[in-house]
C-alpha positions in Angstrom: -29.1 17.9 52.8 -29.5 20.3 49.8 -32.2 22.1 47.9 -30.7 20.9 44.6 -30.0 17.2 43.9 -26.2 17.8 43.5 -25.4 19.4 46.8 -24.6 22.9 45.6 -27.5 24.6 47.5 -26.8 23.1 51.0 -29.3 23.4 53.8 -28.2 21.0 56.6 -24.4 20.5 56.7 -24.3 17.6 59.0 -27.0 15.7 57.2 -25.1 13.8 54.6 -28.0 11.8 53.3 -28.7 12.6 49.7 -30.4 11.1 46.6 -27.1 9.3 46.0 -27.3 7.4 49.3 -27.1 7.6 53.1 -24.4 9.0 55.3 -23.5 5.4 56.2 -23.1 4.5 52.5 -21.0 7.6 51.9 -18.6 6.7 54.8 -18.3 3.1 53.4 -17.5 4.5 50.0 -14.9 6.9 51.4 -13.3 4.0 53.3 -13.3 1.8 50.2 -11.7 4.5 48.1 -9.0 5.0 50.8 -8.4 1.2 50.9 -7.6 1.3 47.2 -5.2 4.3 47.6 -7.7 6.7 46.1 -7.8 10.0 48.0 -11.4 10.7 48.9 -12.1 14.4 48.3 -15.1 16.3 49.9 -16.7 19.0 47.8 -16.9 21.7 50.5 -19.8 24.1 49.7 -19.7 26.6 52.6 -19.8 30.0 50.8 -23.6 30.0 50.7 -26.4 28.2 52.3 -30.2 27.8 51.9 -32.5 28.3 54.8 -34.5 25.4 56.2 -37.5 27.4 57.3 -39.0 30.9 57.4 -38.6 33.4 60.2 -41.5 35.2 61.9 -41.6 37.7 59.0 -41.9 34.8 56.5 -38.4 35.3 55.2 -36.2 32.3 54.5 -33.5 33.1 57.1 -33.7 30.2 59.6 -31.0 27.5 59.2 -30.8 24.1 60.8 -27.9 21.8 61.5 -26.0 24.0 62.4 -28.7 26.4 63.6 -28.3 30.0 62.4 -30.5 33.0 61.5 -30.2 36.2 59.5 -27.1 37.1 61.6 -25.1 34.5 59.6 -26.0 36.1 56.2 -23.8 38.9 54.9 -25.4 42.4 55.2 -24.6 43.1 51.5 -26.2 39.8 50.3 -28.5 40.6 47.3 -31.5 39.2 49.2 -31.3 42.2 51.6 -32.1 39.8 54.5 -28.6 39.6 56.0 -27.6 41.1 59.4 -24.0 40.0 59.4 -20.9 41.8 58.2 -20.2 42.6 54.5 -19.0 39.7 52.4 -15.2 39.2 52.1 -15.7 38.0 48.5 -18.1 37.9 45.6 -21.8 37.7 46.3 -24.2 35.3 44.7 -27.7 36.0 43.5 -29.1 32.4 44.0 -28.4 31.6 47.7 -27.6 33.6 50.8 -23.9 34.5 51.3 -22.6 33.4 54.6 -20.7 35.8 56.9 -17.4 34.0 57.4 -16.1 36.8 59.7 -18.6 35.7 62.3 -16.9 33.6 65.1 -20.0 31.3 65.4 -19.9 30.6 61.6 -16.2 30.0 61.8 -16.6 27.6 64.7 -19.4 25.7 62.9 -17.3 25.6 59.6 -14.3 24.1 61.5 -16.6 21.6 63.2 -18.2 20.6 59.9 -14.8 20.2 58.1 -13.5 18.2 61.1 -16.6 15.9 60.8 -15.9 15.3 57.1 -12.2 14.6 57.7 -12.2 12.8 61.1 -15.6 11.0 61.1 -16.5 10.4 57.4 -12.8 9.9 56.4 -12.3 12.5 53.6 -8.6 13.2 53.1 -8.9 16.2 50.7 -11.2 19.2 50.2 -12.4 20.9 47.1 -13.3 24.4 48.1 -16.4 25.4 46.1 -16.9 29.0 45.1 -13.6 30.2 46.6 -14.2 33.7 45.2 -17.1 34.1 47.6 -15.1 34.6 50.8 -11.6 35.6 51.8 -8.8 33.1 51.1 -7.3 33.8 54.6 -10.5 32.2 55.9 -10.1 29.2 53.6 -6.5 28.9 54.8 -7.6 29.0 58.4 -10.3 26.3 57.8 -7.9 23.9 56.1 -5.3 24.4 58.8 -7.9 23.7 61.5 -8.6 20.3 59.8 -4.9 19.2 59.9 -4.0 20.6 56.5 -5.5 18.0 54.2 -4.9 18.4 50.5 -7.1 21.4 49.5 -8.1 22.6 46.0 -9.9 25.9 45.5 -12.4 26.4 42.7 -11.5 29.9 41.5 -12.8 30.7 38.0 -10.9 33.8 36.8 -9.6 34.8 33.4 -7.5 37.6 34.8 -4.1 36.2 35.9 -3.4 39.3 38.1 -6.6 38.5 40.2 -5.6 34.9 40.4 -2.1 35.8 41.5 -3.7 38.1 44.2 -5.9 35.3 45.4 -2.9 33.0 45.7 -0.9 35.6 47.6 -3.8 36.7 49.9 -3.5 34.0 52.6 -0.3 35.6 54.0 -1.2 39.2 53.2 -5.0 39.9 53.4 -6.2 39.1 56.9 -8.4 42.1 57.8 -7.4 44.0 60.9 -11.1 43.9 62.0 -11.0 40.2 62.3 -8.7 38.4 64.7 -6.9 35.5 63.3 -7.2 32.2 65.1 -4.0 31.2 66.8 -4.8 27.7 68.1 -6.0 24.6 66.3 
């Protein structure tokens, strides 16, 4: 589910029904693509997320499916509503930035990607808004899903920054975050 019709303002991750069809129809399409040797690729929008309902203070910080609250929003999110850690990437103004250093968020992201790969049948991932959170986290998520083909959307005109992004998975894991060692 998403606030916008194209899926770039997600609310419920595990609700794959959209204006384009049901989850069942999506799974059938993915299977048909695979049957014709076309690699089905999921557009993975996990940098930011829109709340499903308001909290007791009438702020949009309550998420559903998976269930989170303001603890999952980065503390430096432009909304000022986040109680999580600072963002590991670029913040957005139009949707709450998710704290990918939080172990609960990481667990839910891995579960969501596993669902897309193992249950829906996607064999590749397009990582939307890769600048929004650390590439070491993206690497971890892709590895946890069995290393499907992964493509990161990283709009950048500066080749040095792009080179730093590409090199980061082996060099940038923050010491304050413990890297997952098991799949």
